[in-house]
N, C-alpha and C positions, 0 to 999 in steps of 0.2 A: 421520640424526643419532642416535647411540646415547648416551644419558645414563645413567651409572652412579651410583647413590646410595651414599654410605657409610653403614654402619650407625650408628644413633644411640647415642652413649655417654652415658647419663644421668649417671653419676658425673662425667665430664669436664665436662658442661654445668653441673651445679650447682657444681662447683669453680670454674669460670670466673665464676659469679655470686657467688662468695664465700660459698657455703653448703655445709653437710655434706649427705649424702644424706637425713638426716631433716628437712631444712629449716632447721636452726639455723645461725646465723652461724659461720663458721670461727674467728672471734676478731677481735681488733683488726687491721685491715689496715695494713700499712706504707705510709707516704706514697709515692706514685709519684714517680720522678725524671723530669725533663724540663721542657719548656716549659709554662707555665700559660696560661690564656686571655688574660690581660693582655699577656703577652709576644708571643703569637701575633697579637693585634690590633695591637699596636704595630709589629710587623714588616710586617704587611699594609698598614698605613697608610703606613709608610715606602716600601713598594713602589709604592703608588698615587702618592705624592708624587714619587717618582723618575720614574715613567712620565709624569706631567704635566709635570715640568721638562724631560724629554728631548723630549717632544712640542713644547713651546714653543720649545726650542732649535732643533729641526729646522725648525719653521715660520719662525722668524726667518732661519735660514740660507737656506732656500728663497726667501723673499721678497727676500733680498739677492742672489739669483742665484748662490749658491754652487754650483759645478759638481759638487761631491762629494755633493750631497743631491738625491735624486730625488723626484718627486711621490709615487711609491708609498711611499717611506719615511715621508714626512710623513703620508700618509693612514693607513698601518698604525700608526704611533706614536700618532696621534690616536685611533684606534679602541681601541687597547690602554688608553690613559689613560681614555677614556670608559667602557669596560667595567669597569675597576678601580674607578672612581669610583661607577658604578652599583651594583656589588656591595657596596662599602663603605656606601653609603647604605641599601641593602637590609638589610644586617646591623644597622646602627644602628636602622632602623625596627623590626626584629624585637626588638631588645633593649629599646627603649622600650616596645613593646607588651607584652612579657613583664613588664617592671618594673611597668607600669600594672596589669596583670592581678594580679600578686602583691600590689601595694599595695591593691587593691580587694577582696581576699579577706576573708571574714568569719573571725575567729579565735575 
């Protein structure tokens, strides 16, 4: 395996950090466009809810012996819902921990 490293460009690195080469800020940064954290979390939670609803629907259809729903589909959809829920709870726990840490800081 041959790994080739690119030369380090200091000026480009400090510009990405929002600094001039002398370490001073470039100036007021323009607000970035795009999704914010709240919107990203809302979309993620909608996705988790959708996966849970789909899993429940497939479980009901399978228990009613719907020939179009296989056991594999039910298990996979259940695992997707479980994984999404576990990830959402993990993010929530990290946010609560960070909030608690910030609130306990000495000012």
